[in-house]
N, C-alpha and C positions, 0 to 999 in steps of 0.2 A: 286674242281676248279670250282663250281658253274656253272657245266652242270646240266641241267633238264636231268631226266631220257629218254632213248628210247629202245626198245624190241632187243635185241643181238641175232643173228641168227648164228647157225655154218652152212658153206657155205655147198653144194654137191661136194662132193670129191670123186673120184673115188678109191677104195681101203682104205678107209679113214673112211666115215661115214656107216660103218655099224652099225645093229640094237643096239647091245650091245654099240657101242661108242655113238649114238644118245642118250641113256638111260643116260647113265654115264654123258654126258656133261648137259643133263636136268637136271641131279640131283647137279649139281653143278654150275648152273647160268642160260645154253643157256635157252633163250625164244621160240625160234622156231630151228625144225630141218629138212633136208630133206634127203632125200636118198642118195645114190651115184647115179651120176645122169647114168640113163639107154637106152638101147636103142629101141625105138621103134620098130626097127625090132624084135628084139628078142621074147621082149613082145607078140607082134601081132603074130609070130609065136609059141608061146605058148613053148618056148626054157625054160628049169628050172634053169636054171642058173639065165636067167635074172629076173624070178619072185622071186626067192630065194634074188633078190637085194632090192624088193616091198614087203615084209614081215614086221608085224609092231606089237606092243603092247599094251594092252589098255594104259600102263602109257604112251604111246607116244599120245598125243592128242594136237592140229589138227596133222593128219598124211599125211604129206605133198611127195609123190612120183614128182619125175625130170625126165623128160624124153630128149630126143635128135632124132632128125632124120631130111633127107630132103624130103621125100616123105609125103605131105600132106594128102592122104587118110591114110595111115600106121600110121601116128601120130593121126587124128580123132579116127581111130579104136582102138587105144592104149588107148587115152583119153577114150573112154566108155567102155572098158576092165577093167578099172582103177575105176569105177565106185561103186563098191563095197565093196571099201575099202578106198579110197580115202576122206579128208575134203579139199581138195585145190590139184590140181595138176599144176606145176610149169615147164615151157616150156624151153628149156635150147636154150641160142641164143649167150653163151661168150666161151665155151668150145675151146681152142688155137690150142689142140693134133691134129698133122698132119694126122693121121687116122678115125678122126671124120672129118674134114675141108675136106679132099679128098674126101667125099660124100655128099658135098653140105649140112652139118650139121654143127652143132655149130656155132660158130662164122662168118665162113663163109657165113654163112646167112645175115649176116650183108650189103654186098655187094648191094645183094638184097632187099632194103626194101617193096617192093610191095610184092614179094614172103613171109615174115614176115608177113605180114599184112594180106595178104590170109589164111598163115597156122594158124594165131592167131583167123583169124574172123571164120574160121572153126570148130576151137579146142572148142572156147567159144559156138557157134551154138550145137555142140553135147555134151557139158558136162552137166552134174547134177550138179556142185561145181564150183568153183570158179576156174578160170585161173589165174595165176599168171608168171611173164616171168623174166629172169634173163640172162643180157646181157653184152657186153662190149662199148666201144665208137664207136667202128669201127674197119674197117679190118685194118688200117695204111695205106691204098692205097686209096689215095684220100680224101675228102672232111670227117669227122666223121658223119657218119649217126645216132648214138642213139638219139640225141635230135626229127631230123625228126620223127623215130621210135616208140620214147615215146608218143610222141605229136598225133600222126595216132594209137597207140594202145588204148591211153587213151579214145577216140571215138567212138572205138571198143566195151569199156565194160572190159578192164582189169584191174585186180583187185590191183595190185600192180607190182611194177618195181625194181628190182635189178640192180645197173650198177656198173661195175670193171671199176674203171679208168684207163683202158688199152685198147691199141688195139691189133686185134687180132697179128700183126705181135711184138709188143713187146714181149708177153707171160707174162713173170714174170718178164722181167728187167726193171730198169730204176723205175722211181717214179708214184705212181699212181696219175692222174692229177684230183684232187677234184674237181676244179675250174668247169672243164667240168659238174661235176655230181651236181654242185648247180646251172648253167643255165639250168638244165634239171628238177631240184626241182623247180624251180623259171617259169618251164615255164607249170608243170601240177599241177594237183587238185590232182591227186590219191596218196599215200605214195608210196617215192623213198628211197629205201636203199643205204646205200654207203657201196661198199664192195673195197677192197685196201689197202694194207700196216697198218692196225690196228694190233697194237700188245701189246697194253700196255695199262693203262688206261690215258696215255699220251697223245698218238697217237690219241685213241679213243676220248679224249675230244677233241682235235684240229681237226680230221675229222667231229664230229659234230658242230665245229665254222664254218669250213669253210665249207660245203654243205649245213646245214641245214636238214639235212636229215630225215626220222621218225624214222631210224633205223639204226644199224650195222650189218653190214654179216661180218662175222672169219671165214678165210679158213688157211691160213699155218701155221698163230700164235698158232689156235688148235692142230696143229695136234703133238700127244705126249704131249699137254699140255691142257688138258680140262679145268683146273683151270681155263684157263686165263678168263674166264666170271665172275667166284667168284672174281677173282682180279682185272677186272675193276669196278663191282658194288661197291665194298669194297672202293678201292681208290677214288672212282670217292663220294662217302657218297651215292650210292644209295641202300644199305643193311644195315640192321645190323646185319645178320644171322652171327652165327660163322659157319667159316667154318667146312666141316664134318670131316675132318683129324685135326683140333684142334690144327694144329701147325704151324708158319710160316715157318720153315724149308722147303726151297723145296722140298730136299728128301723125306720130310716125308709126302709132299703132292703125289709127284709121286707116292711112294711108295704106296699112298692111295687109289690113280686112280687106279691103275693096278691090286691092289686085286679085286676091285670093279669088271673092267672089265673082269676078269675070271669070277668073280661070275655071272657077267649079260649074259657072254658068254653061261655059263654052263645053265641058265634059260632058254635062249630063243632060242638055237641052238638046233637043235634035234640030233645031235651029240655031244653038249657040249661043240664045238670049231667050232672055225672061222677061214674061209680062209684068212683072213686079220692078224692072230698073230702074223705073222713074221715080218710084215711089221710098226705093233703097237709096238712089242719089239723094234724095232731099233730106233722108234721116242723114246719111251718114257725113250730111255736112252743116247736119243741124249744133249751131252753138258755138262753131268756129269765126273765127275772125270772116266780116264780108262773105257771111250766107246768105243774108238777106238780098242781096244784091245776086247772089250766085243763085238762088231759088229761081227767080225770075228769069235768069237766064236757061234754066235746066227746063223749065216751062216751055220753051221757045225752038226746043233741040229734038225732032222727033226722031233722027237714026239712031238708034241704038248703040253704033258702036261710035258715033261720035260723042254721043252723051256719056258713054264710059269714058272716053279720052279724055275729056271738059274736067270730069270729075276726078281723073289721075292725076290730072296736070295742076290743076289747084290745090290736090293733098300734098302731091310732091313740094308745089310753090311752099307750103305753110311748116313741112319738114326741118325748115332751118330754123324755126323760133324755138328755142330751147325752151323757153319762159312758156310755154302756151300753156293756158289755163281751161278747160269746159267743165 
């Protein structure tokens, strides 16, 4: 399609981008990955479940934890606590979840550009590593604030900005507005990463053409389908590397990725099992023949080893279907 290569990012997603999944995404073409977005309140209180979200592995480099919060002092303290492990720290001003926004965090902060700037400035001043930001276009109430905020954050010394082309009130409805991302790209000199509605090579190429972005971040399009990174690079002529699953059958690819995810989970988690396994099991089977029936069965399996093996068996049974379309 004649599009110059840009880095592909796996978006930070709660319940999805655990360590094993990030390592898997790296193996199949993602250039950069982020942790699940993690509350500064939990990390600063040394809550075990929060710190488990920001575990890494030597194979994940650079390591980029993403944090969110509405209290500037808490965010600064958390940035300082992450210095022993982070290569870059990403601040979230994009999450539209009501439970996050009720606490004046995530995308809710976009209604107050001055506070966003104060928070980022304080984090940069306290940090030994680069600070980056992910945001939306605005809250959807009143004018969008992303352009103004991005220009001000560039002046503060932010390293990179990722913009999801929707507002808080849109959540994930409607279409991402790539034209507003282009206006931001043209207004700043730092790298701007485009996020929203990138689901395959065609949409990736269209987004690059529409935005002029320095990279693409993929979220929902990569849930249960980490192969999207290799597929985009292959279909746009960015790579000649053979896929590790060695077959164009989507079921073969899905089966290989599932087995690799289970292997990585055994390697990196103390228990050998991941808290997100059931969610990933549902995602990996979505859109495949018999998936609805399979989902019902998966919800009734509580033992993780049995769950993993049941999905493996289901995917192996599908690999003989050479004309499978997903």
